[in-house]
mmCIF file as Biopython writes it, N, C-alpha, C and O atoms, coordinates in Angstrom:
data_model
#
loop_
_atom_site.group_PDB
_atom_site.id
_atom_site.type_symbol
_atom_site.label_atom_id
_atom_site.label_alt_id
_atom_site.label_comp_id
_atom_site.label_asym_id
_atom_site.label_entity_id
_atom_site.label_seq_id
_atom_site.pdbx_PDB_ins_code
_atom_site.Cartn_x
_atom_site.Cartn_y
_atom_site.Cartn_z
_atom_site.occupancy
_atom_site.B_iso_or_equiv
_atom_site.auth_seq_id
_atom_site.auth_asym_id
_atom_site.pdbx_PDB_model_num
ATOM 1   N N  . UNK A ? 1  ? -0.008  2.684  9.774  1.0 0.0 1  A 1 
ATOM 2   C CA . UNK A ? 1  ? -0.430  4.057  9.880  1.0 0.0 1  A 1 
ATOM 3   C C  . UNK A ? 1  ? -1.605  4.309  8.937  1.0 0.0 1  A 1 
ATOM 4   O O  . UNK A ? 1  ? -2.566  4.992  9.294  1.0 0.0 1  A 1 
ATOM 5   N N  . UNK A ? 2  ? -1.518  3.760  7.753  1.0 0.0 2  A 1 
ATOM 6   C CA . UNK A ? 2  ? -2.611  3.924  6.807  1.0 0.0 2  A 1 
ATOM 7   C C  . UNK A ? 2  ? -3.883  3.244  7.286  1.0 0.0 2  A 1 
ATOM 8   O O  . UNK A ? 2  ? -4.985  3.751  7.077  1.0 0.0 2  A 1 
ATOM 9   N N  . UNK A ? 3  ? -3.722  2.080  7.936  1.0 0.0 3  A 1 
ATOM 10  C CA . UNK A ? 3  ? -4.893  1.358  8.447  1.0 0.0 3  A 1 
ATOM 11  C C  . UNK A ? 3  ? -5.606  2.174  9.522  1.0 0.0 3  A 1 
ATOM 12  O O  . UNK A ? 3  ? -6.836  2.227  9.547  1.0 0.0 3  A 1 
ATOM 13  N N  . UNK A ? 4  ? -4.846  2.807  10.401 1.0 0.0 4  A 1 
ATOM 14  C CA . UNK A ? 4  ? -5.451  3.642  11.436 1.0 0.0 4  A 1 
ATOM 15  C C  . UNK A ? 4  ? -6.208  4.803  10.805 1.0 0.0 4  A 1 
ATOM 16  O O  . UNK A ? 4  ? -7.306  5.147  11.242 1.0 0.0 4  A 1 
ATOM 17  N N  . UNK A ? 5  ? -5.625  5.394  9.793  1.0 0.0 5  A 1 
ATOM 18  C CA . UNK A ? 5  ? -6.293  6.497  9.105  1.0 0.0 5  A 1 
ATOM 19  C C  . UNK A ? 5  ? -7.601  6.028  8.477  1.0 0.0 5  A 1 
ATOM 20  O O  . UNK A ? 5  ? -8.611  6.728  8.544  1.0 0.0 5  A 1 
ATOM 21  N N  . UNK A ? 6  ? -7.582  4.847  7.870  1.0 0.0 6  A 1 
ATOM 22  C CA . UNK A ? 6  ? -8.806  4.319  7.272  1.0 0.0 6  A 1 
ATOM 23  C C  . UNK A ? 6  ? -9.869  4.044  8.324  1.0 0.0 6  A 1 
ATOM 24  O O  . UNK A ? 6  ? -11.050 4.305  8.092  1.0 0.0 6  A 1 
ATOM 25  N N  . UNK A ? 7  ? -9.466  3.522  9.475  1.0 0.0 7  A 1 
ATOM 26  C CA . UNK A ? 7  ? -10.418 3.266  10.550 1.0 0.0 7  A 1 
ATOM 27  C C  . UNK A ? 7  ? -11.027 4.571  11.038 1.0 0.0 7  A 1 
ATOM 28  O O  . UNK A ? 7  ? -12.242 4.664  11.219 1.0 0.0 7  A 1 
ATOM 29  N N  . UNK A ? 8  ? -10.196 5.571  11.249 1.0 0.0 8  A 1 
ATOM 30  C CA . UNK A ? 8  ? -10.697 6.867  11.704 1.0 0.0 8  A 1 
ATOM 31  C C  . UNK A ? 8  ? -11.603 7.517  10.666 1.0 0.0 8  A 1 
ATOM 32  O O  . UNK A ? 8  ? -12.626 8.105  11.016 1.0 0.0 8  A 1 
ATOM 33  N N  . UNK A ? 9  ? -11.236 7.417  9.399  1.0 0.0 9  A 1 
ATOM 34  C CA . UNK A ? 9  ? -12.088 7.966  8.349  1.0 0.0 9  A 1 
ATOM 35  C C  . UNK A ? 9  ? -13.413 7.221  8.280  1.0 0.0 9  A 1 
ATOM 36  O O  . UNK A ? 9  ? -14.467 7.827  8.088  1.0 0.0 9  A 1 
ATOM 37  N N  . UNK A ? 10 ? -13.352 5.903  8.438  1.0 0.0 10 A 1 
ATOM 38  C CA . UNK A ? 10 ? -14.582 5.111  8.435  1.0 0.0 10 A 1 
ATOM 39  C C  . UNK A ? 10 ? -15.489 5.472  9.593  1.0 0.0 10 A 1 
ATOM 40  O O  . UNK A ? 10 ? -16.703 5.582  9.423  1.0 0.0 10 A 1 
ATOM 41  N N  . UNK A ? 11 ? -14.908 5.656  10.772 1.0 0.0 11 A 1 
ATOM 42  C CA . UNK A ? 11 ? -15.701 6.036  11.940 1.0 0.0 11 A 1 
ATOM 43  C C  . UNK A ? 11 ? -16.321 7.416  11.737 1.0 0.0 11 A 1 
ATOM 44  O O  . UNK A ? 11 ? -17.487 7.629  12.070 1.0 0.0 11 A 1 
ATOM 45  N N  . UNK A ? 12 ? -15.562 8.329  11.203 1.0 0.0 12 A 1 
ATOM 46  C CA . UNK A ? 12 ? -16.086 9.660  10.936 1.0 0.0 12 A 1 
ATOM 47  C C  . UNK A ? 12 ? -17.209 9.633  9.907  1.0 0.0 12 A 1 
ATOM 48  O O  . UNK A ? 12 ? -18.220 10.317 10.062 1.0 0.0 12 A 1 
ATOM 49  N N  . UNK A ? 13 ? -17.024 8.838  8.854  1.0 0.0 13 A 1 
ATOM 50  C CA . UNK A ? 13 ? -18.061 8.721  7.837  1.0 0.0 13 A 1 
ATOM 51  C C  . UNK A ? 13 ? -19.328 8.118  8.437  1.0 0.0 13 A 1 
ATOM 52  O O  . UNK A ? 13 ? -20.431 8.580  8.146  1.0 0.0 13 A 1 
ATOM 53  N N  . UNK A ? 14 ? -19.180 7.093  9.270  1.0 0.0 14 A 1 
ATOM 54  C CA . UNK A ? 14 ? -20.331 6.467  9.915  1.0 0.0 14 A 1 
ATOM 55  C C  . UNK A ? 14 ? -21.069 7.488  10.788 1.0 0.0 14 A 1 
ATOM 56  O O  . UNK A ? 14 ? -22.294 7.593  10.722 1.0 0.0 14 A 1 
ATOM 57  N N  . UNK A ? 15 ? -20.340 8.219  11.583 1.0 0.0 15 A 1 
ATOM 58  C CA . UNK A ? 15 ? -20.967 9.219  12.444 1.0 0.0 15 A 1 
ATOM 59  C C  . UNK A ? 15 ? -21.639 10.312 11.620 1.0 0.0 15 A 1 
ATOM 60  O O  . UNK A ? 15 ? -22.684 10.837 12.007 1.0 0.0 15 A 1 
ATOM 61  N N  . UNK A ? 16 ? -21.045 10.647 10.500 1.0 0.0 16 A 1 
ATOM 62  C CA . UNK A ? 16 ? -21.574 11.696 9.639  1.0 0.0 16 A 1 
ATOM 63  C C  . UNK A ? 16 ? -22.846 11.243 8.924  1.0 0.0 16 A 1 
ATOM 64  O O  . UNK A ? 16 ? -23.785 12.027 8.782  1.0 0.0 16 A 1 
ATOM 65  N N  . UNK A ? 17 ? -22.888 10.004 8.476  1.0 0.0 17 A 1 
ATOM 66  C CA . UNK A ? 17 ? -23.978 9.500  7.651  1.0 0.0 17 A 1 
ATOM 67  C C  . UNK A ? 17 ? -25.124 8.836  8.405  1.0 0.0 17 A 1 
ATOM 68  O O  . UNK A ? 17 ? -26.211 8.695  7.846  1.0 0.0 17 A 1 
ATOM 69  N N  . UNK A ? 18 ? -24.922 8.428  9.634  1.0 0.0 18 A 1 
ATOM 70  C CA . UNK A ? 18 ? -25.986 7.695  10.319 1.0 0.0 18 A 1 
ATOM 71  C C  . UNK A ? 18 ? -27.179 8.596  10.592 1.0 0.0 18 A 1 
ATOM 72  O O  . UNK A ? 18 ? -27.027 9.811  10.722 1.0 0.0 18 A 1 
ATOM 73  N N  . UNK A ? 19 ? -28.360 8.008  10.678 1.0 0.0 19 A 1 
ATOM 74  C CA . UNK A ? 19 ? -29.567 8.813  10.893 1.0 0.0 19 A 1 
ATOM 75  C C  . UNK A ? 19 ? -29.535 9.529  12.237 1.0 0.0 19 A 1 
ATOM 76  O O  . UNK A ? 19 ? -28.873 9.095  13.179 1.0 0.0 19 A 1 
ATOM 77  N N  . UNK A ? 20 ? -30.261 10.626 12.299 1.0 0.0 20 A 1 
ATOM 78  C CA . UNK A ? 20 ? -30.333 11.400 13.538 1.0 0.0 20 A 1 
ATOM 79  C C  . UNK A ? 20 ? -30.978 10.569 14.646 1.0 0.0 20 A 1 
ATOM 80  O O  . UNK A ? 20 ? -31.952 9.852  14.418 1.0 0.0 20 A 1 
ATOM 81  N N  . UNK A ? 21 ? -30.423 10.678 15.827 1.0 0.0 21 A 1 
ATOM 82  C CA . UNK A ? 21 ? -30.955 9.970  16.991 1.0 0.0 21 A 1 
ATOM 83  C C  . UNK A ? 21 ? -31.562 10.992 17.938 1.0 0.0 21 A 1 
ATOM 84  O O  . UNK A ? 21 ? -31.150 12.152 17.959 1.0 0.0 21 A 1 
ATOM 85  N N  . UNK A ? 22 ? -32.545 10.556 18.723 1.0 0.0 22 A 1 
ATOM 86  C CA . UNK A ? 22 ? -33.128 11.486 19.682 1.0 0.0 22 A 1 
ATOM 87  C C  . UNK A ? 22 ? -32.137 11.947 20.754 1.0 0.0 22 A 1 
ATOM 88  O O  . UNK A ? 22 ? -32.277 13.047 21.287 1.0 0.0 22 A 1 
ATOM 89  N N  . UNK A ? 23 ? -31.150 11.130 21.071 1.0 0.0 23 A 1 
ATOM 90  C CA . UNK A ? 23 ? -30.198 11.462 22.121 1.0 0.0 23 A 1 
ATOM 91  C C  . UNK A ? 23 ? -29.021 12.236 21.537 1.0 0.0 23 A 1 
ATOM 92  O O  . UNK A ? 23 ? -27.979 11.655 21.234 1.0 0.0 23 A 1 
ATOM 93  N N  . UNK A ? 24 ? -29.186 13.529 21.383 1.0 0.0 24 A 1 
ATOM 94  C CA . UNK A ? 24 ? -28.147 14.382 20.791 1.0 0.0 24 A 1 
ATOM 95  C C  . UNK A ? 24 ? -26.896 14.458 21.664 1.0 0.0 24 A 1 
ATOM 96  O O  . UNK A ? 24 ? -25.787 14.574 21.142 1.0 0.0 24 A 1 
ATOM 97  N N  . UNK A ? 25 ? -27.060 14.394 22.982 1.0 0.0 25 A 1 
ATOM 98  C CA . UNK A ? 25 ? -25.901 14.472 23.870 1.0 0.0 25 A 1 
ATOM 99  C C  . UNK A ? 25 ? -24.966 13.299 23.637 1.0 0.0 25 A 1 
ATOM 100 O O  . UNK A ? 25 ? -23.747 13.469 23.645 1.0 0.0 25 A 1 
ATOM 101 N N  . UNK A ? 26 ? -25.518 12.115 23.431 1.0 0.0 26 A 1 
ATOM 102 C CA . UNK A ? 26 ? -24.679 10.935 23.180 1.0 0.0 26 A 1 
ATOM 103 C C  . UNK A ? 26 ? -23.943 11.093 21.851 1.0 0.0 26 A 1 
ATOM 104 O O  . UNK A ? 26 ? -22.766 10.748 21.748 1.0 0.0 26 A 1 
ATOM 105 N N  . UNK A ? 27 ? -24.633 11.614 20.832 1.0 0.0 27 A 1 
ATOM 106 C CA . UNK A ? 27 ? -24.001 11.834 19.540 1.0 0.0 27 A 1 
ATOM 107 C C  . UNK A ? 27 ? -22.891 12.864 19.672 1.0 0.0 27 A 1 
ATOM 108 O O  . UNK A ? 27 ? -21.794 12.681 19.144 1.0 0.0 27 A 1 
ATOM 109 N N  . UNK A ? 28 ? -23.184 13.949 20.380 1.0 0.0 28 A 1 
ATOM 110 C CA . UNK A ? 28 ? -22.176 14.994 20.579 1.0 0.0 28 A 1 
ATOM 111 C C  . UNK A ? 28 ? -20.958 14.428 21.299 1.0 0.0 28 A 1 
ATOM 112 O O  . UNK A ? 28 ? -19.822 14.698 20.911 1.0 0.0 28 A 1 
ATOM 113 N N  . UNK A ? 29 ? -21.195 13.643 22.347 1.0 0.0 29 A 1 
ATOM 114 C CA . UNK A ? 29 ? -20.093 13.056 23.106 1.0 0.0 29 A 1 
ATOM 115 C C  . UNK A ? 29 ? -19.271 12.102 22.255 1.0 0.0 29 A 1 
ATOM 116 O O  . UNK A ? 29 ? -18.044 12.099 22.346 1.0 0.0 29 A 1 
ATOM 117 N N  . UNK A ? 30 ? -19.925 11.293 21.430 1.0 0.0 30 A 1 
ATOM 118 C CA . UNK A ? 30 ? -19.176 10.350 20.594 1.0 0.0 30 A 1 
ATOM 119 C C  . UNK A ? 30 ? -18.356 11.092 19.541 1.0 0.0 30 A 1 
ATOM 120 O O  . UNK A ? 30 ? -17.244 10.674 19.217 1.0 0.0 30 A 1 
ATOM 121 N N  . UNK A ? 31 ? -18.889 12.180 19.008 1.0 0.0 31 A 1 
ATOM 122 C CA . UNK A ? 31 ? -18.124 12.973 18.048 1.0 0.0 31 A 1 
ATOM 123 C C  . UNK A ? 31 ? -16.935 13.654 18.716 1.0 0.0 31 A 1 
ATOM 124 O O  . UNK A ? 31 ? -15.850 13.712 18.138 1.0 0.0 31 A 1 
ATOM 125 N N  . UNK A ? 32 ? -17.130 14.168 19.922 1.0 0.0 32 A 1 
ATOM 126 C CA . UNK A ? 32 ? -16.015 14.782 20.650 1.0 0.0 32 A 1 
ATOM 127 C C  . UNK A ? 32 ? -14.947 13.753 20.984 1.0 0.0 32 A 1 
ATOM 128 O O  . UNK A ? 32 ? -13.755 14.052 20.916 1.0 0.0 32 A 1 
ATOM 129 N N  . UNK A ? 33 ? -15.365 12.540 21.347 1.0 0.0 33 A 1 
ATOM 130 C CA . UNK A ? 33 ? -14.406 11.465 21.617 1.0 0.0 33 A 1 
ATOM 131 C C  . UNK A ? 33 ? -13.621 11.111 20.352 1.0 0.0 33 A 1 
ATOM 132 O O  . UNK A ? 33 ? -12.405 10.924 20.407 1.0 0.0 33 A 1 
ATOM 133 N N  . UNK A ? 34 ? -14.311 11.018 19.218 1.0 0.0 34 A 1 
ATOM 134 C CA . UNK A ? 34 ? -13.633 10.705 17.959 1.0 0.0 34 A 1 
ATOM 135 C C  . UNK A ? 34 ? -12.637 11.799 17.598 1.0 0.0 34 A 1 
ATOM 136 O O  . UNK A ? 34 ? -11.545 11.514 17.106 1.0 0.0 34 A 1 
ATOM 137 N N  . UNK A ? 35 ? -13.012 13.041 17.841 1.0 0.0 35 A 1 
ATOM 138 C CA . UNK A ? 35 ? -12.114 14.160 17.563 1.0 0.0 35 A 1 
ATOM 139 C C  . UNK A ? 35 ? -10.875 14.105 18.453 1.0 0.0 35 A 1 
ATOM 140 O O  . UNK A ? 35 ? -9.759  14.332 17.987 1.0 0.0 35 A 1 
ATOM 141 N N  . UNK A ? 36 ? -11.077 13.805 19.727 1.0 0.0 36 A 1 
ATOM 142 C CA . UNK A ? 36 ? -9.947  13.693 20.659 1.0 0.0 36 A 1 
ATOM 143 C C  . UNK A ? 36 ? -9.023  12.543 20.271 1.0 0.0 36 A 1 
ATOM 144 O O  . UNK A ? 36 ? -7.801  12.680 20.328 1.0 0.0 36 A 1 
ATOM 145 N N  . UNK A ? 37 ? -9.604  11.410 19.876 1.0 0.0 37 A 1 
ATOM 146 C CA . UNK A ? 37 ? -8.789  10.265 19.459 1.0 0.0 37 A 1 
ATOM 147 C C  . UNK A ? 37 ? -7.989  10.601 18.206 1.0 0.0 37 A 1 
ATOM 148 O O  . UNK A ? 37 ? -6.823  10.225 18.087 1.0 0.0 37 A 1 
ATOM 149 N N  . UNK A ? 38 ? -8.615  11.306 17.280 1.0 0.0 38 A 1 
ATOM 150 C CA . UNK A ? 38 ? -7.918  11.713 16.065 1.0 0.0 38 A 1 
ATOM 151 C C  . UNK A ? 38 ? -6.763  12.649 16.400 1.0 0.0 38 A 1 
ATOM 152 O O  . UNK A ? 38 ? -5.663  12.487 15.871 1.0 0.0 38 A 1 
ATOM 153 N N  . UNK A ? 39 ? -6.998  13.626 17.272 1.0 0.0 39 A 1 
ATOM 154 C CA . UNK A ? 39 ? -5.939  14.545 17.678 1.0 0.0 39 A 1 
ATOM 155 C C  . UNK A ? 39 ? -4.780  13.800 18.332 1.0 0.0 39 A 1 
ATOM 156 O O  . UNK A ? 39 ? -3.615  14.094 18.063 1.0 0.0 39 A 1 
ATOM 157 N N  . UNK A ? 40 ? -5.100  12.840 19.188 1.0 0.0 40 A 1 
ATOM 158 C CA . UNK A ? 40 ? -4.057  12.047 19.850 1.0 0.0 40 A 1 
ATOM 159 C C  . UNK A ? 40 ? -3.257  11.226 18.836 1.0 0.0 40 A 1 
ATOM 160 O O  . UNK A ? 40 ? -2.032  11.147 18.922 1.0 0.0 40 A 1 
ATOM 161 N N  . UNK A ? 41 ? -3.953  10.623 17.883 1.0 0.0 41 A 1 
ATOM 162 C CA . UNK A ? 41 ? -3.276  9.813  16.868 1.0 0.0 41 A 1 
ATOM 163 C C  . UNK A ? 41 ? -2.374  10.685 16.007 1.0 0.0 41 A 1 
ATOM 164 O O  . UNK A ? 41 ? -1.274  10.269 15.643 1.0 0.0 41 A 1 
ATOM 165 N N  . UNK A ? 42 ? -2.821  11.870 15.684 1.0 0.0 42 A 1 
ATOM 166 C CA . UNK A ? 42 ? -2.002  12.782 14.887 1.0 0.0 42 A 1 
ATOM 167 C C  . UNK A ? 42 ? -0.777  13.233 15.677 1.0 0.0 42 A 1 
ATOM 168 O O  . UNK A ? 42 ? 0.333   13.273 15.146 1.0 0.0 42 A 1 
ATOM 169 N N  . UNK A ? 43 ? -0.984  13.572 16.946 1.0 0.0 43 A 1 
ATOM 170 C CA . UNK A ? 43 ? 0.137   14.003 17.790 1.0 0.0 43 A 1 
ATOM 171 C C  . UNK A ? 43 ? 1.170   12.896 17.951 1.0 0.0 43 A 1 
ATOM 172 O O  . UNK A ? 43 ? 2.361   13.170 18.093 1.0 0.0 43 A 1 
ATOM 173 N N  . UNK A ? 44 ? 0.717   11.648 17.927 1.0 0.0 44 A 1 
ATOM 174 C CA . UNK A ? 44 ? 1.632   10.511 18.060 1.0 0.0 44 A 1 
ATOM 175 C C  . UNK A ? 44 ? 2.279   10.145 16.726 1.0 0.0 44 A 1 
ATOM 176 O O  . UNK A ? 44 ? 3.102   9.232  16.669 1.0 0.0 44 A 1 
ATOM 177 N N  . UNK A ? 45 ? 1.915   10.850 15.653 1.0 0.0 45 A 1 
ATOM 178 C CA . UNK A ? 45 ? 2.500   10.581 14.348 1.0 0.0 45 A 1 
ATOM 179 C C  . UNK A ? 45 ? 1.887   9.386  13.643 1.0 0.0 45 A 1 
ATOM 180 O O  . UNK A ? 45 ? 2.497   8.829  12.730 1.0 0.0 45 A 1 
ATOM 181 N N  . UNK A ? 46 ? 0.687   8.983  14.051 1.0 0.0 46 A 1 
ATOM 182 C CA . UNK A ? 46 ? 0.043   7.805  13.483 1.0 0.0 46 A 1 
ATOM 183 C C  . UNK A ? 46 ? -0.861  8.140  12.299 1.0 0.0 46 A 1 
ATOM 184 O O  . UNK A ? 46 ? -1.342  7.237  11.614 1.0 0.0 46 A 1 
ATOM 185 N N  . UNK A ? 47 ? -1.095  9.420  12.053 1.0 0.0 47 A 1 
ATOM 186 C CA . UNK A ? 47 ? -1.985  9.845  10.973 1.0 0.0 47 A 1 
ATOM 187 C C  . UNK A ? 47 ? -1.269  10.910 10.154 1.0 0.0 47 A 1 
ATOM 188 O O  . UNK A ? 47 ? -0.661  11.828 10.704 1.0 0.0 47 A 1 
ATOM 189 N N  . UNK A ? 48 ? -1.347  10.777 8.846  1.0 0.0 48 A 1 
ATOM 190 C CA . UNK A ? 48 ? -0.737  11.762 7.951  1.0 0.0 48 A 1 
ATOM 191 C C  . UNK A ? 48 ? -1.478  13.095 8.055  1.0 0.0 48 A 1 
ATOM 192 O O  . UNK A ? 48 ? -2.669  13.131 8.366  1.0 0.0 48 A 1 
ATOM 193 N N  . UNK A ? 49 ? -0.779  14.162 7.797  1.0 0.0 49 A 1 
ATOM 194 C CA . UNK A ? 49 ? -1.351  15.502 7.935  1.0 0.0 49 A 1 
ATOM 195 C C  . UNK A ? 49 ? -2.585  15.697 7.056  1.0 0.0 49 A 1 
ATOM 196 O O  . UNK A ? 49 ? -3.571  16.281 7.506  1.0 0.0 49 A 1 
ATOM 197 N N  . UNK A ? 50 ? -2.547  15.219 5.812  1.0 0.0 50 A 1 
ATOM 198 C CA . UNK A ? 50 ? -3.689  15.392 4.909  1.0 0.0 50 A 1 
ATOM 199 C C  . UNK A ? 50 ? -4.901  14.612 5.413  1.0 0.0 50 A 1 
ATOM 200 O O  . UNK A ? 50 ? -6.021  15.122 5.390  1.0 0.0 50 A 1 
ATOM 201 N N  . UNK A ? 51 ? -4.681  13.382 5.865  1.0 0.0 51 A 1 
ATOM 202 C CA . UNK A ? 51 ? -5.776  12.566 6.402  1.0 0.0 51 A 1 
ATOM 203 C C  . UNK A ? 51 ? -6.344  13.207 7.669  1.0 0.0 51 A 1 
ATOM 204 O O  . UNK A ? 51 ? -7.558  13.237 7.875  1.0 0.0 51 A 1 
ATOM 205 N N  . UNK A ? 52 ? -5.454  13.711 8.501  1.0 0.0 52 A 1 
ATOM 206 C CA . UNK A ? 52 ? -5.866  14.365 9.744  1.0 0.0 52 A 1 
ATOM 207 C C  . UNK A ? 52 ? -6.752  15.571 9.451  1.0 0.0 52 A 1 
ATOM 208 O O  . UNK A ? 52 ? -7.813  15.731 10.055 1.0 0.0 52 A 1 
ATOM 209 N N  . UNK A ? 53 ? -6.318  16.407 8.535  1.0 0.0 53 A 1 
ATOM 210 C CA . UNK A ? 53 ? -7.076  17.617 8.219  1.0 0.0 53 A 1 
ATOM 211 C C  . UNK A ? 53 ? -8.456  17.277 7.664  1.0 0.0 53 A 1 
ATOM 212 O O  . UNK A ? 53 ? -9.448  17.902 8.038  1.0 0.0 53 A 1 
ATOM 213 N N  . UNK A ? 54 ? -8.521  16.298 6.782  1.0 0.0 54 A 1 
ATOM 214 C CA . UNK A ? 54 ? -9.804  15.925 6.180  1.0 0.0 54 A 1 
ATOM 215 C C  . UNK A ? 54 ? -10.750 15.338 7.221  1.0 0.0 54 A 1 
ATOM 216 O O  . UNK A ? 54 ? -11.919 15.719 7.280  1.0 0.0 54 A 1 
ATOM 217 N N  . UNK A ? 55 ? -10.261 14.428 8.028  1.0 0.0 55 A 1 
ATOM 218 C CA . UNK A ? 55 ? -11.106 13.790 9.040  1.0 0.0 55 A 1 
ATOM 219 C C  . UNK A ? 55 ? -11.551 14.796 10.098 1.0 0.0 55 A 1 
ATOM 220 O O  . UNK A ? 55 ? -12.699 14.772 10.541 1.0 0.0 55 A 1 
ATOM 221 N N  . UNK A ? 56 ? -10.647 15.669 10.496 1.0 0.0 56 A 1 
ATOM 222 C CA . UNK A ? 56 ? -10.993 16.669 11.519 1.0 0.0 56 A 1 
ATOM 223 C C  . UNK A ? 56 ? -12.072 17.616 11.003 1.0 0.0 56 A 1 
ATOM 224 O O  . UNK A ? 56 ? -12.982 17.989 11.743 1.0 0.0 56 A 1 
ATOM 225 N N  . UNK A ? 57 ? -11.968 18.000 9.741  1.0 0.0 57 A 1 
ATOM 226 C CA . UNK A ? 57 ? -12.982 18.872 9.145  1.0 0.0 57 A 1 
ATOM 227 C C  . UNK A ? 57 ? -14.344 18.172 9.121  1.0 0.0 57 A 1 
ATOM 228 O O  . UNK A ? 57 ? -15.364 18.803 9.397  1.0 0.0 57 A 1 
ATOM 229 N N  . UNK A ? 58 ? -14.370 16.884 8.796  1.0 0.0 58 A 1 
ATOM 230 C CA . UNK A ? 58 ? -15.633 16.138 8.778  1.0 0.0 58 A 1 
ATOM 231 C C  . UNK A ? 58 ? -16.237 16.041 10.176 1.0 0.0 58 A 1 
ATOM 232 O O  . UNK A ? 58 ? -17.440 16.232 10.353 1.0 0.0 58 A 1 
ATOM 233 N N  . UNK A ? 59 ? -15.399 15.745 11.164 1.0 0.0 59 A 1 
ATOM 234 C CA . UNK A ? 59 ? -15.902 15.628 12.531 1.0 0.0 59 A 1 
ATOM 235 C C  . UNK A ? 59 ? -16.424 16.974 13.044 1.0 0.0 59 A 1 
ATOM 236 O O  . UNK A ? 59 ? -17.460 17.032 13.706 1.0 0.0 59 A 1 
ATOM 237 N N  . UNK A ? 60 ? -15.708 18.041 12.737 1.0 0.0 60 A 1 
ATOM 238 C CA . UNK A ? 60 ? -16.157 19.364 13.175 1.0 0.0 60 A 1 
ATOM 239 C C  . UNK A ? 60 ? -17.478 19.742 12.512 1.0 0.0 60 A 1 
ATOM 240 O O  . UNK A ? 60 ? -18.347 20.331 13.154 1.0 0.0 60 A 1 
ATOM 241 N N  . UNK A ? 61 ? -17.633 19.410 11.237 1.0 0.0 61 A 1 
ATOM 242 C CA . UNK A ? 61 ? -18.887 19.698 10.538 1.0 0.0 61 A 1 
ATOM 243 C C  . UNK A ? 61 ? -20.036 18.907 11.157 1.0 0.0 61 A 1 
ATOM 244 O O  . UNK A ? 61 ? -21.140 19.428 11.312 1.0 0.0 61 A 1 
ATOM 245 N N  . UNK A ? 62 ? -19.776 17.658 11.507 1.0 0.0 62 A 1 
ATOM 246 C CA . UNK A ? 62 ? -20.807 16.835 12.143 1.0 0.0 62 A 1 
ATOM 247 C C  . UNK A ? 62 ? -21.191 17.415 13.499 1.0 0.0 62 A 1 
ATOM 248 O O  . UNK A ? 62 ? -22.371 17.444 13.849 1.0 0.0 62 A 1 
ATOM 249 N N  . UNK A ? 63 ? -20.206 17.877 14.264 1.0 0.0 63 A 1 
ATOM 250 C CA . UNK A ? 63 ? -20.495 18.512 15.550 1.0 0.0 63 A 1 
ATOM 251 C C  . UNK A ? 63 ? -21.340 19.773 15.372 1.0 0.0 63 A 1 
ATOM 252 O O  . UNK A ? 63 ? -22.265 20.017 16.147 1.0 0.0 63 A 1 
ATOM 253 N N  . UNK A ? 64 ? -21.031 20.554 14.378 1.0 0.0 64 A 1 
ATOM 254 C CA . UNK A ? 64 ? -21.804 21.771 14.130 1.0 0.0 64 A 1 
ATOM 255 C C  . UNK A ? 64 ? -23.249 21.433 13.790 1.0 0.0 64 A 1 
ATOM 256 O O  . UNK A ? 64 ? -24.170 22.118 14.237 1.0 0.0 64 A 1 
ATOM 257 N N  . UNK A ? 65 ? -23.453 20.384 13.003 1.0 0.0 65 A 1 
ATOM 258 C CA . UNK A ? 65 ? -24.824 19.974 12.678 1.0 0.0 65 A 1 
ATOM 259 C C  . UNK A ? 65 ? -25.573 19.537 13.928 1.0 0.0 65 A 1 
ATOM 260 O O  . UNK A ? 65 ? -26.750 19.858 14.090 1.0 0.0 65 A 1 
ATOM 261 N N  . UNK A ? 66 ? -24.900 18.806 14.814 1.0 0.0 66 A 1 
ATOM 262 C CA . UNK A ? 66 ? -25.553 18.345 16.053 1.0 0.0 66 A 1 
ATOM 263 C C  . UNK A ? 66 ? -25.936 19.538 16.905 1.0 0.0 66 A 1 
ATOM 264 O O  . UNK A ? 66 ? -27.055 19.593 17.416 1.0 0.0 66 A 1 
ATOM 265 N N  . UNK A ? 67 ? -25.035 20.492 17.069 1.0 0.0 67 A 1 
ATOM 266 C CA . UNK A ? 67 ? -25.331 21.654 17.905 1.0 0.0 67 A 1 
ATOM 267 C C  . UNK A ? 67 ? -26.414 22.524 17.272 1.0 0.0 67 A 1 
ATOM 268 O O  . UNK A ? 67 ? -27.259 23.053 17.996 1.0 0.0 67 A 1 
ATOM 269 N N  . UNK A ? 68 ? -26.421 22.688 15.975 1.0 0.0 68 A 1 
ATOM 270 C CA . UNK A ? 68 ? -27.454 23.491 15.322 1.0 0.0 68 A 1 
ATOM 271 C C  . UNK A ? 68 ? -28.811 22.807 15.472 1.0 0.0 68 A 1 
ATOM 272 O O  . UNK A ? 68 ? -29.814 23.482 15.705 1.0 0.0 68 A 1 
ATOM 273 N N  . UNK A ? 69 ? -28.861 21.498 15.345 1.0 0.0 69 A 1 
ATOM 274 C CA . UNK A ? 69 ? -30.109 20.757 15.488 1.0 0.0 69 A 1 
ATOM 275 C C  . UNK A ? 69 ? -30.613 20.862 16.915 1.0 0.0 69 A 1 
ATOM 276 O O  . UNK A ? 69 ? -31.817 20.989 17.138 1.0 0.0 69 A 1 
ATOM 277 N N  . UNK A ? 70 ? -29.716 20.813 17.878 1.0 0.0 70 A 1 
ATOM 278 C CA . UNK A ? 70 ? -30.093 20.886 19.275 1.0 0.0 70 A 1 
ATOM 279 C C  . UNK A ? 70 ? -30.689 22.247 19.607 1.0 0.0 70 A 1 
ATOM 280 O O  . UNK A ? 70 ? -31.638 22.329 20.386 1.0 0.0 70 A 1 
ATOM 281 N N  . UNK A ? 71 ? -30.150 23.308 19.032 1.0 0.0 71 A 1 
ATOM 282 C CA . UNK A ? 71 ? -30.598 24.657 19.330 1.0 0.0 71 A 1 
ATOM 283 C C  . UNK A ? 71 ? -31.919 24.979 18.650 1.0 0.0 71 A 1 
ATOM 284 O O  . UNK A ? 71 ? -32.665 25.837 19.122 1.0 0.0 71 A 1 
ATOM 285 N N  . UNK A ? 72 ? -32.213 24.308 17.557 1.0 0.0 72 A 1 
ATOM 286 C CA . UNK A ? 72 ? -33.430 24.609 16.786 1.0 0.0 72 A 1 
ATOM 287 C C  . UNK A ? 72 ? -34.686 24.200 17.519 1.0 0.0 72 A 1 
ATOM 288 O O  . UNK A ? 72 ? -35.789 24.386 17.005 1.0 0.0 72 A 1 
#
């Protein structure tokens, strides 16, 4: 369970830190997929509540940045 949390946190950190790409739709889709996978893992009891909350907040913040950049 801890390993899955670390993988999800690592994926979220990678998505959060990687340089901006011209294809915002692909970035948005990958972030939405990561969010859905995290929600599924949490619902299945594979992720601790604290890890889930932290990772979900990071993914949501990354999505907000993508949408704000797209609108600008």
